[in-house]
C-alpha positions in Angstrom: -52.1 99.0 22.0 -52.8 96.4 24.6 -49.7 95.5 26.6 -49.1 92.0 27.8 -46.7 93.1 30.6 -47.1 96.1 32.8 -44.1 96.9 35.1 -44.8 99.4 37.9 -42.5 101.5 40.0 -43.5 101.4 43.6 -42.9 104.5 45.7 -44.6 107.6 44.2 -46.4 105.4 41.7 -48.5 102.8 43.6 -47.8 104.0 47.1 -47.0 107.1 49.1 -44.3 106.0 51.5 -42.6 109.3 52.0 -43.6 109.7 55.7 -42.3 106.3 56.7 -39.1 106.8 54.8 -38.6 110.2 56.4 -39.3 108.9 59.9 -36.8 106.0 59.5 -34.1 108.2 58.0 -34.5 110.8 60.7 -34.3 108.1 63.4 -31.0 106.9 61.8 -29.7 110.5 61.8 -30.7 111.0 65.4 -28.7 107.9 66.5 -25.7 109.3 64.7 -26.0 112.8 66.2 -27.2 114.4 63.0 -30.0 116.9 62.5 -33.3 115.6 61.0 -34.5 116.5 57.5 -37.9 117.8 56.4 -40.2 115.6 54.5 -39.7 117.9 51.5 -36.0 117.5 51.6 -36.4 113.7 51.6 -38.8 113.9 48.7 -36.2 115.7 46.6 -33.7 112.9 47.2 -35.5 109.6 46.8 -35.9 107.6 43.6 -32.5 106.2 42.9 -32.1 103.8 45.8 -31.1 104.0 49.4 -27.4 104.4 48.8 -27.8 107.3 46.4 -30.3 108.8 48.8 -27.9 108.6 51.7 -25.0 110.1 49.6 -27.2 113.1 48.8 -28.4 113.6 52.3 -25.1 113.1 54.1 -22.7 114.6 51.6 -19.8 113.1 49.8 -17.4 114.1 52.5 -19.1 112.1 55.2 -16.7 109.6 56.9 -17.3 106.0 55.8 -18.1 104.9 59.3 -20.9 107.5 59.7 -22.3 106.6 56.3 -22.3 102.9 57.1 -23.9 103.5 60.5 -26.7 105.7 59.1 -27.4 103.1 56.4 -27.5 100.3 59.0 -29.8 102.2 61.3 -32.1 103.3 58.5 -32.5 99.7 57.1 -33.1 98.3 60.6 -35.7 100.9 61.5 -37.5 100.9 58.1 -37.7 97.1 58.1 -39.9 97.3 61.2 -41.8 100.4 60.2 -42.6 99.8 56.5 -46.3 100.7 56.7 -47.0 102.9 59.7 -48.1 105.8 57.5 -47.7 104.4 54.0 -50.9 104.4 51.9 -51.8 103.6 48.3 -52.8 106.5 46.1 -56.5 107.0 45.6 -57.7 104.9 42.6 -54.8 102.5 42.6 -56.7 99.4 43.7 -59.5 100.1 41.2 -56.9 100.5 38.4 -55.2 97.3 39.3 -58.5 95.4 39.3 -59.4 96.9 36.0 -56.2 95.9 34.2 -55.8 92.5 35.9 -56.5 89.4 33.8 -55.0 88.7 30.4 -51.7 90.4 31.2 -48.9 90.1 33.7 -47.9 92.8 36.2 -44.6 93.2 38.0 -43.0 95.7 40.4 -39.5 97.1 39.6 -38.3 99.5 42.3 -35.0 100.9 43.5 -36.3 100.2 47.0 -34.7 97.0 48.5 -36.5 93.9 47.2 -37.2 92.6 50.7 -39.3 95.6 51.5 -41.6 95.4 48.5 -44.0 92.5 49.1 -44.6 93.3 52.8 -45.8 96.8 52.0 -48.0 95.6 49.2 -49.3 92.7 51.3 -50.2 95.1 54.1 -52.1 97.3 51.6 -53.9 94.3 50.0 -52.2 94.6 46.6 -49.5 91.9 46.5 -51.6 89.3 44.7 -51.7 91.3 41.5 -48.0 91.0 40.8 -46.0 88.1 39.4 -42.5 89.4 40.2 -41.0 91.9 42.6 -37.5 93.2 42.0 -35.8 95.9 44.0 -32.6 98.0 43.8 -30.5 95.3 45.4 -31.5 92.6 42.9 -28.6 90.8 41.2 -29.3 92.3 37.8 -28.7 95.9 38.6 -31.0 98.8 39.6 -32.8 101.2 37.4 -32.0 102.7 34.8 -30.0 99.6 33.9 -32.1 97.4 31.6 -31.2 93.9 32.8 -33.9 93.6 35.5 -36.5 94.6 32.9 -35.2 91.9 30.6 -35.4 89.3 33.3 -39.0 90.3 34.1 -39.9 90.1 30.4 -38.3 86.6 30.1 -40.1 85.3 33.1 -43.4 86.7 32.0 -43.1 85.7 28.4 -43.4 89.2 27.0 -41.5 90.9 24.2 -40.2 94.5 24.5 -43.0 95.7 22.1 -45.6 94.1 24.5 -44.2 95.7 27.7 -44.6 99.1 29.4 -43.1 100.6 32.5 -45.1 103.0 34.6 -43.4 105.4 37.1 -43.1 108.8 38.6 -39.4 109.7 38.0 -37.2 110.3 35.0 -35.2 107.2 36.0 -38.3 105.1 35.0 -38.3 106.7 31.5 -34.5 106.1 31.2 -35.0 102.5 32.2 -37.7 102.1 29.5 -35.3 103.6 26.9 -32.4 101.4 27.9 -34.6 98.3 27.7 -36.4 99.2 24.5 -39.9 99.3 26.0 -42.7 101.9 26.3 -43.0 104.1 29.3 -45.8 106.1 31.1 -45.0 109.0 33.4 -47.4 109.6 36.3 -47.8 113.0 37.8 -49.1 112.3 41.3 -45.8 111.0 42.7 -42.5 112.5 43.8 -41.1 113.5 40.4 -41.1 117.0 39.0 -43.7 117.6 36.3 -41.4 119.6 34.1 -38.5 117.1 34.4 -40.8 114.3 33.4 -42.2 116.1 30.4 -38.6 117.1 29.3 -37.7 113.4 29.2 -40.5 112.8 26.7 -42.4 109.7 28.0 -44.5 107.8 25.5 -47.6 108.3 27.7 -48.6 110.4 30.6 -51.1 109.8 33.4 -52.7 112.4 35.7 -54.7 109.8 37.6 -54.7 106.0 37.9 -57.8 105.9 35.8 -55.7 107.2 32.8 -53.5 104.0 33.0 -56.5 101.8 32.2 -56.9 103.3 28.8 -53.2 103.4 28.1 -52.5 99.7 28.8 
């Protein structure tokens, strides 16, 4: 069917931001006297928001003051280094141009809201999206359904007219909780087998696949 509203995840779906996230986190760790992590270690932890990421990386027994310091340094460094190495995945701009017009598009990420538009603007993709909501939005982060419902209301779309596209199981869970369709993409940070096990409605191996799905 043709969807009236397409909601995209950001990191691992539209953009590859792993190198910048890793650099900022390792800078925060350095300031707090901690050892750096590899880019693959960071890849395995991202997707559920910065606080969840920090809990995994630092460990539950980390003193609160250390946790707060690493969080503060990470946010400060990342705010000034959002797009040093971040790129869009090949084919993403072509896909957005192809599905633009006649439907609304939005971004729903567990990345902080204030980081979303600057990255997309730097990459020349911000004009495609009506709404940007991050993990610190007042409605709750994925997989809670409230942010999806707010986006649907503002875009005038019903659940049956809406699809969410992302690279992690949390995107599939968000779709299920909101009663909308979902498409799992296989070029991002999510594990292929985990995505398949969560039974998405659609799958995409390249951005071109999304054109026919939506």
